[in-house]
N, C-alpha and C positions, 0 to 999 in steps of 0.2 A: 553529075554535076552539071553537066550543060543545061540537061533536062530541069533544073534547080535553078538555074540562070535565066532560064530562056522564063518560067513564071514569074520571076521574079519583074522581068523585063516589061509587066506586061502595063502592070500601073504599081502605084505605091500599095493599096490593098490587096492586091497578089500576093505582093511579096510579102506581107505581114501575113499572110495566109501561108506562104511556106516556109514562113521562120515557126510560125506558130504550131506547123507541121511538124519541125526539126524538133522544137520544145518537147510535144508528145514522144519523142522518140529517145530525147535525153531523161525526161522522167523516167522511163519504162527501165528500172536494172537492165534488161535482158537485150537491149539494143542503144542502151545507153555509150558503150566503150566503140561504135560505130559511130555513133552520133557527133563524139568529141573528136573521131578521127577524120570526118568530115569534116567541120568545124577549121579542123588545122590544115587540110589540102585546101579548102576556100580562103584559109587566110593566107596560106603561101601562095596561091595563085595572084593574087594583088599586090601583097607585098612585093612581090618581084617585076612589078609595072613603072613607070615614071610617076613623078609626084603628080604630075597633071592629068594622065589616066586615074592615078586612084580617085582624084576628086570628083574626076567625071562618072565613077561609079555608084555617087549615090543620085547621077542624073540619068543613069541608065537603067541601073536597077534599084534601084530606090531604095539602096542598103548601104551602109559601107562601116569596113573594119578598122577602127582608130587606135593607136598606140596611144596612152597617155604614160606621160613620162614624171613619175614619182624620184625629183635628182634628190628631194632634201632627208631620204632615209633610205635605207637597205632593209627590206623587208625578210622572212625567212628566204634563206637560199640566196643571198643577195640580189632578190627580182626588184630592179627598180623601173618597172611598167606595169600597166594594167592596158588588158586588148579587152575592145568595148564595141560591141554592135551598136551603131544608130541610124535611124528609119527619121523621114521628115515627117513625121507626127507626135514626136516627142521632142522634151527638150535636149540641145545639142549642149555638149559640154564647152564654155567658153568663158568668157572672163570673170560673170558670178561664180562659178561655179569656182573655177581656182581659186579665184580671192579668199573664198569660203573656205576650203580646204588650208589654205594658208593660215588665215584665222584658228583652225581645230589643231595646226601643226604649233600651234605657241604653248601650248598646252602642257603639262608634264606628261609623261608616258603615263603616270597610273590615272589618267581623267576616265577613260574608258575603259581600263585592264578589270576585268573579270566584272564588269558591268550589263548592265541590260538596257538599249540604245533604241534610239527610236530615231530613223531620218525623214523629216517631212518633203514630201514633194523630190521622192529620191532620182526621177527621173530614167535614165537608161543603168542607174544604180552604182555608179564608179564611184561616190565618196561611200558609200553602205560597204562597199565591197572594199576600200581603199582604209575605213576605220578598222575591221576585221582582219586586214591582213597588219596592220600594222601596230594595234595594239591590244589584240586579241581578248577581246570584249565575253562575258559571257553569251549574249544572243544579241545580235542588230536586227530592227525590222526595217525594211525602208518600205517608206508607203506611196503610195502617189493616187492622186483622182484619177489617173489617166489610164484605163483600163489595158491598153496597150505597152504604155511603159511598165507597165509589172510583168507582162511576159517579156519582154525583150530585157528587162532586168534579173529574169530567171536564167533565160539563156548567156547571159556575159556570167552570170556566175556561174555556170557548170564549165564556161572557157574559162575563168581562171581557174577555177578547184580542181579540177582534171587537167593531166599534164598532156603534150602532145599525141602520145597512143592514149588516150583515156581513162588512164590511173590517177588514184587519187592523188593530192599533194598534201603531206604532212605537215604541221606545225610543229614547234618545240614540242608541244603538250597532248603531241599524237592526235591531234583533229584536224577536220580538215576544212575550208570555208563552206561549207555544205552544213554543218555541225552548229555552226553560228551564225549562218545568217539567215535570213526568212523574207519574202516581198507578198503584200499583201494590196489590192484594192481597196483604198479606203479615203473619204472624206476629213480630211486633217488628221486629228487620232481614234476615228467612232471604234475603229479596229480593236483600239487598245481599249476604248471604255468599254463596249461589247464583248468582250473577251475578259473584262476585270483584270488588266496585265496593267501590275505597278511599274512603271521605269524609274532606271536612276539618270539615263541622261536625253536629254531632246537637243535634237540639232533642227534646222533647217533653214532650207535656202527658198521660199517662195515666192510667189507674184506679189507686186507692191503697186500695180496700176492697175485706174477703174478702167474695165471696158468701152470704149468709146460705141460700142453698140449694144446697151444692156439687155437689150430681149436676146442675143445670144447667149449668153449665160444661162439663161433660163431652159435649152434644151438639155434634154437627155443626154446622159455621160454614158456611151456604149462603145463595145468596139469597131461597130459599124459607123460610127459617124465619119463626117467629113475629115479628111486629112485638116483643114485649116482651123475646124473646130478644133480638133484634137490640139494641136501646135498651140494654140491661143489660149489653152491652160496654160501654159508654160509663162507666158506673158503678163495677163492680164485677170482680174480678180473681178466680182460680185461687188455690189454694197453688203455688206456686212450686220450692218445695225446697229455698229458702233460709231461714236464720235470721230473716229479717225479713220472714219471712212473719209474723212474730205480731205484726208492727204493720201489719200492710195492705202495706208496700213490697218486698214479694217481686217483681212485676212491674217494678218500677223497677230493682230490684237485677239481674235477669235482661237487662233492658234495657243497664245499664251492662257488664254481663260480656261482652255480644254486641256493645257499640259497642265497647269494648278490641281486637276481633279486626279489625273494620273500618274504626277509625278512623285517619289519618294520625299519626305521631309527633309531628305539632307540633298537632294535633287540640284543637276544642274542644266538647265537649257540654254542652246547656243544658235544663235537666229543672223543671218546674214542679212542686212539694212542697208539700203541705197538710202543716199545721205541728199534727197532730193526734197523731202521736206524740212530739212536744217536737221542739225546734230542735236538740238534742245527739244527738240518736238520727238526725236527719236530714244531718246532716254527717258523723256517723260513718258511716254507708252508703258517701259517696262514699272518704270518704279512708282505709279500711279497704281498699281496693281499689287503692290506689298514688297519687289523684287529688289533686292540689290543687284547694282549692276556696272560692268566694267567693259571699258573697249579692248580687246584683244589683240585689234590690226585693222589697219584705215589705210586705203589707197585711191586711188583715180581711175575710173574704166570710160571709156566712148559709148557714150548714148548707144543701143542696140539701132538698126537703122531699120527692122520688124518691130521697135516697140513706138506705138502713134501718142507724142503727149497731148494734143489736140483736151484730151479730159481734165490736165492739170493747168491747162489755159484757161479753161471755164471755170475752172477753183477758186481761180486768181481773178477774175473779174465779177465774181459773188462774194467775195471776201476779203479780210486785209491781208492776210497769211502771200508770203512769198513763195517761193519753194529757189531752191539753187543749183544751178547750173553754172557749167564755166566752157570757155572759149578754148576748146582744146584740151591737150591733157597736160600743156605748160601755165595754162588760163590760172589765175591765183584770184581776180574777184571776182564773187559769185554774178549771176544773170539770172534773173525771172524767168518763167516760163514763157512767156507771149517773145520775150529777146530771145531765148533758146530757140522757139518753135522760128521764128523767124530767119532768124541766121543760120540754121537746118534747113530749112526751104532754101535758101540760096545757095546751098551749095557747101556751108560749115560743117564743121564737128564740131561735138559738141559733149562734154563727160561729166560727169557728176561722181560727189564722192562713195565710197564703198568700204562700209564698217563691218567688222565681226563683232557683235558684244554676245558677252558671257553673264547670266544673273541666276541668282538665287532666290530663294523666299526667307522671308524674313520673319521670324515667328510663325514656322512654315505650319504647321498645325492649327492655328490657328486663321492664318490666312485662308486654309482651304475650308476651315468652318464659315467664312462669311462666304468666301464664293459658291459651299455648295448651297447654303441658303439662297443665295441669288438667284440660282439657276429655278427654282422651284417657284417659278412664277414671280420673279421680283426682276427680271433683266435690264430692267429700264434704269433701273436704279445705279445698277455697273456703268453707265455714264458716266454718272457726278460722283461715282467711289473716286477717291484721293485717298489712297496711303503711301504719298513719297513726304518724306522727313528730312529735315535737315539736321532735324536733333534728336536723336536718340532717343532722350529721355521723352518728349511727345510722342514714338511710337510704341516705346515700353508703357505707356497710358491708354493711345487710342484701340490699338489693334487686341489686346485682350478685352476691350470695353466692347467693341463692333462683336468679336467671337461669341462674347458674353451674349449679347443680345440676339445673337443670332442664333445659337442655342435654344434661349428660349423663344421668341418668336415661332420656332421650326415646329416645339414644341405643343403650343398653346394658341388656341384660337382670339382668346380674351384676357384682359388684366384680370385677374381676381381682387375680388374687394380685399384693401388691406385694413388693418386697425389706425384709427386716427391719431395713435402715439408714433405710426412710422411703422413699415413693413420687418414683421419677427426677423427676418433674415437679414437685414438693417442691422438693426439696432444687435442681435447677435454679433456680427462682423465687427461693429465699432467694441464692445465688450470683448471680446476676443484679441481685437487689438491693443485694448488699454490694458489688458492683463498682461498681456506677449510682450510689450516694446516697455510698457509702466509698473507692472506690477502690480497695478490698482485692481483689488477684487470688485471688478463691475461684471453685473449678470442686464442681461434684456431686462424684463420686467419683473423678473422676482426671486426669490428671496435665496440670496446665497450663504448656505450652513458651511458653519466653523466653529472649533471646537472653544471655549472660553480662557483655556489655558493656552491654546495657538493661537489665538489672537488678544483683544484684550477690551477689556470689561467698561462697556459706557449703555449705561441704563436708558437712556433717551436716546438711542438710535437702533439697540438689541434689546430681542424679547428672549429673556431665558425660556427655555423650554427643559422641563426634566424627561428622559428619557431611563427608564429600568434596560440595563443589557444585562443579559443570561450569560454570567462567569463560569461556572461550576456548579454541581449538585448540593444546594445547599446556601450556596454564597450570590450574591448580585452585586452590580456597580451601578450605580447612578451616573451618571453625564450629562452635563450641562450644556446644552447646545444655541449659538449664539444667533439671531437671525437679521441678516443684514441688509436690509434693504437700499439696491442701487438701482436704479430707476433711470432709464435713456427714452427722452420724448423728443421726436423727429418733427422739425417744421424746413419751412420752405427757405428761410433764410434766418441769421440772426437777429434783421432788422423787426424780423415778423415776430420771431421770437420773445422779444425785449417788446415790442409792443402789445402782443397778445399778454405778457404777463403783466404788463401795466394796467388792461381794461380790464382783467380778470381781477387785479388785487384791490384798483380803484384807489390808490392813494393819494391822501391830503397833500403831500409835498413828494415828490422824488429827485433824488439828485441822478444826474444820467453824463457820462464821458461826454466831453466835446463831440470827440470823432463816432457816437457811438447816437446820435440825436438828431443827425441831421434830417432823418426819414421821417421823423415822428408827426405827426398832428401841427401844425402849425400854432393852434391855439392853445396847446399844451404851452408850448414854448414862449409865450405873448404874456399869457395872464398873469397878473399880478396878485390874483386871489390867493397865498398861501398859507392864510389859517385857516384855521378848522370852519369844514362845510357847515350849511346850514341844513337841516334834518330834512332829508328829502328831496333836497335838491338834485339835478341830475348828475351824475358820475361824473361821466363825461367834460362838463363845465369847469368840474371843479380839480380835475387834476391839472396840477404845477409840477413843471418840471422845469427844475436849474440847471444849465449849463456847468461844466464842470472841466478842468483839464485834470488831465493823464499824469497826475505824478501824484505818489502815495501821500505825501504830509501836508499837499493844500487839499487834497481829496480829506483828507483825515478830520483837518480842519474845520472844514464846511461839516460834515458831520456833527461833529462836535457841535457847533450853534446852529445850525440848523433844524437838527434832528430828524430827517424825514422816515416815511416809512417804507420808505424802497430806495435804493442804492444799485445803480447799474454802472459799472464800472471796467474798464481793462486794466492792464497791467504796464506801464513802459518799457522799454526794451531792455535799458539796464537794471531792472529794478525782476526780471521776469528768469535770471540764472536760478536766485534763491527765494526761498518762500518767505522769506520776511515780512514783507510788505504784504501779503495776500494774511498772514497771520495777523497782522495789525487792522486790517481791514475785517478780519472775522470776530477780534476782540469786542472792537469798537461799534459794529456793528449789531452785534449779542447785549451790549453793554447799553444800548438807548434801543432796543428791540426794533433794529430796522430789519427788514428782509435783504439781503445782497443778492443780487445774479453779477457773478465775475466776468468778463468775456476774456478768452485765451486762443480768440480766432487767430490773431494775428503771428501767434508762440506755438501755434500747432503743426505738426509736418508730419506730410505722409508720407515716411520715408523710413528704411529699413537699419538708419541709421541718423534717430532724430535727435536734435540739438537736446540741450540741458535745458527742465524746466521746471523750476519752482513750484509752481501749482501742481503738476504731476508730481513730482516728490510727495509733496505734503500729503494729496490721497494717496500714495504709496503707503504710506504710514502710519495717518490719520483719518479717521471717519468722517466725513463732510457734516458740519452742521447742518440741526434742522432749518434752521433760519437763512442757511444758505444754497445757491444754486450755481452750479459751473454754465456757460455759454459758449457751445464751440462753433463757429460759422466756418467749414469748409471749404476756402478761395483758392487754396491755391495749387489749383490744375492747372498743368501745360496742354490742355488741348482747349476745350471750353471756357474762355476767360470767364464769360458770363452765368455759369451754370455754378451757383449755390446751393446747398443743402446745409443746416445747423441742428443740434441737436443738443437737449438740455438735459444735466442730470443732477439729478435730486432723490434724496436717501428719505425725501417725507415722502409715506405711501402718499396722504391724501392730497398734499399738493401734488403729485404725479397723475392723481387721476383727474383734477384741475384742470390741468396742462392738457390733459389727450380732449376732455373737453372742450376746451377753449379752442383746439386746434381745428376740431370736429364744427364746432359754431361757428367762427370767425372766416376760417378758410378753406376747408373743407377736406382736404388731404395733403401731404407733399408729391410733388410728381413722380410715379413711380419709376421715371426713366432717370431720372434726377438719383434718386436711392438705387436704381440700377449700376447706374456711372461708377459712383463713389463707392457703393459695394467690393464694384471688380476691383478696385484699388486696394481696399481694404485685403479683400481676398489673393489679390498678389500677391499683398506683404506677407499675407499666414501661412497662405498653400505649400508651399516649398517646408515648412520646419516639420519638424516628427514632433508627432502627439506626444502630449504629457512627458514632456523632456523635463521639463522642470515643477513637476507635483509639487505643493503645498507641503508645506511637514507636519507629520504624523500628530495626530494631539496626544497631550503630553492626560493622559487619562487616570484618576485613582480610583482603585476598586475600594469601594466602603461595602465593609457584608451588612444585609440587614436580617432582620428573624420573620419565620412566617406569627409569632406570638403578638409580634404589634404588627401585623398585616403590613408585612414587608417595609414599613415606613420607614421614612428618615427621620432618626427621633434626634433629641441634644444630646445624648449622651453619645451615640454612634458617630452626630458630625463632630462631637469637641476632639474624640478622640479622632479622627480622621486627622481634623484641623491642627496638632499635634506634629503629626508625621513632619519633620522636614522638608520635605523636597515638595509641596504642597505650600507650607509657607514664603521658601525660596521664590515659590512661582508667582504667587498671589502679590507680592512686592518687587517683583521684576517687572509690574506693568502700572506706570505711575498714574497714580487718581485711585488706585480700586480701594485703598485702607483710608481715604477722604469723603466725606459729604462729597456729593454729587449734586452741582448749582439743581439740576432739572429735577431731582428729586426732592430736594428744597421745595422749587414753586411749584411744585407738584402738591403737596402736602398746605401750603399755603394758600393754594388756591382752593382744594376741600375746605379748611376752615374757615375760611370768605361763606363758602355755600355754608356748610352748618350754621354762622350768624344770620345768613337772611332766614325770613320769618317765615316763608313760605315751605323751606325743608322737603321738598319735592324731590330731591337727589337722593336724599335718603330714604323719603318712604319708597322710591320708586327700588329700591336698593332692597331695602326689606322685603318688598313683595317679592321680587326675583327668590333669594334666599328662602323664603316660606313655601315658594312653589318647588324648588328644586327638591325640598326638602321631602313635600307628598310626594313628590313624584319618588325619591329613592325609597320609603318606606315604602309605595306599591307595589315599586318592583324587586326590590328585597323580601317581601312579603310572597310575590310570586316566584321568585327565583326558588326559597326557600319549602314553598309547597309542591313544585316542582321538583326537588330531588337535588338543590345546586348549595355549595358550602361558601356563601358571602362571605366578602371580610368587610369589616365595620369602616365606615367612610367618614369622614367630619367636613370632607369641603371637595369642590369639584362638579365634573358634567358626566362622571361615569363613574361606573360601580364593577367592581372585580371581582367574580367567580369561578369556582371550580367544579364539576361535572361530578357528581358520585355513584356509588357503584350500582344506582337504581341504573346508568346508561354504560359505563364503561363494561366493554367486554360481551354488550350484546349486540346481534346482528341485524340489520336495515339495509332494505332496498333503494337505491336512489338512482336516479335517471343521470347518466353521465354518456356526455357526446351522443346522444340519441337512441341510448338503448339502455336498459334499465342492471343494475351492477349491485351485487351482496356485499357490503360490506361490513366488519368488525369494526365498533366502536373504541376508539382511543384517545389519546390526547391531540394528535397529530390530525385529526379526520375529522370530530365532532364537530369544527365551525363547517365542513363544506356539506355534512349530512341535515345541521341545521337548515342553514341557504338553501338545499335541495327541496327538502321536504317541506318546507315552509314560506318561504322568500324571506326569513331575517336574514341581516349580515353582522356577524359579531367578527371581534376582532381574536385572534386567538391566541394561542402561547406562546408561538414565532412573534406574535407582534408586541407582546405585554412582557417577556423575557421572565416572566415569574414562570416556574415550572408547574405545568394542569391549569393555569388558570385563566380564562377568557376576560374581553371586556364588555361591558352592555353601555353603549350612550344614553345618559335619558336629556339629552340639548334636541330635541325633536319638537313637532307641534304635536298639539295637543291630539290629533289625531290618528296619529303616524306612531306615537307612544302606547296608545291603546292598542292601536293593531298588533303593537312589538309584545304587549302584554300576552296578549289572544296567541301570538306564535309561539311564547313560549310554553302556554298551557298545551297549543296543540302538540309541540313537539313531544310530551309527556306525556299524552293519548294515545302515542304510537306505541307505546312500550306496556299500555292496560293501565289499569288505576292505580 
């Protein structure tokens, strides 16, 4: 004992060396008991002294054993105090740490139970040990940048984990503090990051004043550093490269951002914050990083006498910000740092507020993704990042978008070229939203197939395509499917979409809703030339735009009187609930031959509970006529009010292609960032829903038997017999307009008759020439197939021939190349297509495609050179089996 004290008496470094030797004995299980008994005797020696003599122990022997009384709880075995060794080179327990512990105490007991916890700036480890003592966490890591603090913390752990006889103290779960607590050297959370440790709770009481001597913070931090330097690590911090450095909060800002990377999604961070910068600044430190913050506890404490606030005075000198101090503990009016510094110099005592804040991540996985991206070379952006929100709906839009953007930018080095019509992903999301929330069978840019009995007959918008399905041996069924063209084109804004459409169509006269005409070229709105333009005159000069009120009855009256070529209008709010106004516009514009562009921007909601919309109700049950287009500008976002994207829906393929080219010619393309933003909103509304929960109804398919004697064709007799089936008749008559002459069909017939009356007759001549060409090809192909051992079905029209291989092929063996190796196969209906493709390069359709047992399909709609090559391939395949 005397030798130990004599060694400690020499200097602070010598005392630390003696304590370190004692720690080595505590870490060794064979000497641990004796070392702990020695600590008990050392503690008893000074506990029997007078208070003044105990206080002089720190000056004389450069260490001190303190008892910290935890009055507000009773731990295991009703222990109300912890015994702690302190040395001059580490942080002494005082008001800061006591207030911090009081804040932790305001949490429910479950806050740390069975959780992994980290304390930043653990000092001599008393709070780390107290957390383990009271709340029984799974593991508590005490981290400190001061290596001497870590060693003393380990000694204090043994001092409290073992009794005076050196025996373990077990808690109710049969664990000791040694099972729950560990201490490590670490610059903030570097230990956890380097060891890939995920944490449930992060607590910290770390320095919040810049060192008046910045050069001092650049020294290497080692055990052999001076006591003064090591102790300064408890009071001061260096510049961290954050905007909060100006308030002395840079180290806490860095701790929070490091904490975001290691904390679990539902984790909690708790920090002790001096109120000197002001409560608003302290709260914003957390909120702008995407944290929900709650103040647990606040009190006033006297400013530590060994902390120099001159750095805060310098900050006030160079900025308009004012720090908050108080004159004594009873003062209630804040004073600035300069006044506080002068008052303290004159012998006054100054105080400041001290608060404990608890915070959780909002949308944790997305916020983590954002900060993960910023750490990889974009740290400068974090200074301007703002994830604080007064309105939760704004957070629901902004955070997912930034996370989505971070995810994209992390994976790519450049933006890939997107089609002029817009990003395929974005258009698919629009289509998905329309299908899911408004039940509109919309696709991005391709045909959606649906049974003609499932949907409705609309010969102007759907192409009937026959398909033979194999049902059973000797019986097939013919299913006619409709191809609905629901195309989406993306524009930078609805104004651009409207102007581009007008430039494309170059109408003599256009009627435009007065709310949509504001940004059109002024010459269009001022010209009085609404008569038919002279031939060859520049189209831009003759476009006349008439403004009209947004009220359907007035708009309809103008359309009937002026007979414009293009109508661009919206729907008034009181008319938007039903489809009546929209249907009247459709009928009127169709009657006079006008193209209609209907704007639904003001009534389109990006919401999981969108309000009723008459236009969208109409589209859910009825196809969009070819003369009508829907324009929708996405305007109602909560974050970037000036960010707009628009899309146009058209079911006319030629119009779709023309609009795509117009976008590319006049605008280039829509900003990809804008498409990402609104695409993210659509994705958020679709991602949580179960896929295919509402599949389209099954097609009502009728099985019509066909016979090989007539080439499996649908004859008049078989069709008549099928149409007598009662459910088919009911199905046909259940769709409005099926049994009536269709106006578009009549229009097409009229046009064809007009062409026939013309003297030139070019269309008919071209058709006759094409028919003759197909007949000649059919004869050549049939002759080649029959001479090569194929049985050909007679064909009367079409662009393909169906034939069946004979015994000259079936059952024969042939070597083909498959997956880079030669393989011998025996020919049958299922593999003859693969054999022909492998041996000659000719691709045909097998019986699986035709649905006719044993019959393959040969296409004759080829270029002349390719057709001749196909004939040669058929002969070549025949020669593989001999003459």
